[in-house]
N, C-alpha and C positions, 0 to 999 in steps of 0.2 A: 441493565441489559440482560436479556434472558438467556441468550445462547450464542453459539458461534456465529450464526447469521447476523445477529445484532452487532456483535463486535466487528465483524467484517464490514457490514454496511456503514458503521460509524467511522471507519478508518479509510475506506476505499477512495472517496473523493479527493481528500488531501494528498494521499500517496500517488494517485494517478496524475494529479497536477504537478507534483514534485518530479515524478518519473518522466513526464512529458518535457519539462524544462531541462532535466538532466540529460535526456537523449539529445536534445537540441544544442545545449551549451557545454556539456562535459564529454559525453561519449562520442558524439558527432560521427557515428559509423566508423570509428577508428578501431584498429586491432587492439585487443586486450591481452593482458598478461597478469598473472597472479604469482606473487612470491610469498608463500606462507611463512618462511623463515624471517623475512624482513617485515612481514605484516603489511604488505602494500598490494594494491591493485593499480595497474597502469593502463592508460589509454594513450597509445603512442608514447610520447616522452613525459606525459603528465601523470604523476603518482599521487595516490591518496591512501591514507591509513584504512585498513579493512577490518571488518568483523566477519568471521565465517558463520553463516546461519545454518546451512545444511546442504544436503545433496539429494538428487534424484538418481536412482539406478534403473537403467533400462531393463536389465535382466530380471529383476524381481518386481518392477513397476512400483517401487516404494520410495518414500521420502525418509531420510534419516537426519534427525536434528544434530547439530554440531556438538551439543553438550554431551552426547553419547561418547564423543571423542575417541573413536576407535583408532584414529591415526596419531593419537597422543600429541595433538597440537598444543602450542603454548597457551596457557590459560588466558593470556591477554587478548588473544584473537577470538576467543569463544565466550568472552564475558557478556556480550549482548545476548547471545543465545541462552546463557544461564539466567540472565535477568528476565528474559521473556518466559522462561520456564517457571520462575518464581511467581511472576504475575499470573501465569496460567493456573498455578496452584491456588492462588487467592480467588481467581475468577471461576474456578472449577471447570476449566476448559480442557477436555481430554486432548484436543488437537495440539495444545502447547505443552503437554506434559507426557505424551506418549512418544517414546524414542523413535519408533519406526511406524510409518503410516502408509497404508495402501493409497496410491495416487488415484484421485477421482476428479471430476469437474469442480467439486466443492473444495477439496483439499489437495493441494499440489504445491510445488515450489513457489509459484507466483502468489497464490492466495495466502500461504503461510508467511511469506516474506513481506507481503503488504501489511498483514496484521502485526508482525514483529516490528517493522519500522514505524508503524502507526502507534504502537504502545511504548516505544522506546522513550527514554527520558531526554534524548537530544535528537537533533535532526539528522536523518540518514537518507541516502538514496540506496537503491539496491540494484544488483546486476546478475543476470543469469549467464553463466559461462558454460556453454556446451562443450562436451568432450565425447570421445568415442563410446564410453560406457554409460553416459547420462549427462548430468549437468551439476555444477556447483552454484550455489546462491550466496552472493557476497553483499553485505551492507558496507557502505563506506561514507566517510564524512570528509571535512576539509575542503569542500567545494565552496564556490562563491555563494554568499547568503542570498543573492537574488534568485537562486534555484528554489528557495522556500518562500518566495514572495507571493502576495495575493495576486489573483488573476482577474482579467476583465470578464465582462458578461458573455462575450462570444466564446471564450475558452471554457467558461463555466458550463454553458449550454452544450458545447461539443463533448466535453468530458462526461457530463450527465447522461446524454443520449447514448454514448458508447457503453457506459457502465450499466444502464438499465436494460440495454439490448443484450449485453454479454453475460450478465450475472442475475441470479435470483436474489433480490434484495428487499430489505425493509425500506421502502422508498422514502417514507417520512423521516426516518432516522438518518438515512443517507443524506438527504437534502439539508436538514437542519444542522447536522454535524459539518457538512461541507461548507455551508454558509458561515458557521461560527469560526471554523479554521480560517476562512477567507476574510474574516473581520468585516463581513457584510451585514449591515443591519436589516432586519426583516420583521414582519408582523403577519399574523394570521387574520384573514378576513373570511370567516366561515371556512370553506374547504380550500381556500386559496392562500398560498404564501406570497406575499408581496415583498420583494427584496430590493433594496436601494443600492444600485450600482453607480450612483452619483452621475458622472459625466456620460456613462453608457446608457443611463435611463433606468426604468423600473422593470424588473423581471417578475412576471407573474407565473406561478407554478400551481396549476389546478390539480387537485387530487379527487379520486373517486373511491368509494368504499367497495372493496371486493372481499366478501366474506368478513374476516376479522381484520383485514389489512387495508391501509390506504395506498393506492397506486397512483402514479403520475398519469394524468389524463391529457394535459396540454401544457405547453410552455410557450410563453410569448414575451417579447421584449418591446416595451414602449419607450422609444428613445426621444 
């Protein structure tokens, strides 16, 4: 993978699927609360162990990684942020190794949290907790394993369409990585990916060459 956009493209699909399931089955539009001393995030009465990823500050319009640790948090709740920094050093990705980053469409709390959770060695959801001066971003685990389960063709299409409309992506890498995470077998037929969603049918994703990139031209499901 060549750069930040490749890493982001490769991790976006699976994390969006996880976040969609998390919103529906875990968060459920309930009030949230974070206790950094206990190392938990709660949605109503349900508590989950947290990892502090970082924060956005409205005043400076910047993101600050948790490993900078200016609040002297317990190392246990910033271990994931440190792990991601180490992986960023191996991948030579400045976004994962620069303590403070100017917020943009490409780099912000959401996109950085997506990559952090995508690169993590275990399954995490993440949550944006807004406050008067900005927002904190928390990764958490301990949720039902079904949150990380494969999705059907309808949800795959829905997430794919939302992602390619919202973000500038490497479409080919995005689709192949998303299908592999979903444990969906696929094959290339010239410029078309044919994915076997079993009982849902066959998903065909047609690509077109635009300059040096392949972009999604059409998606159809033959049930």
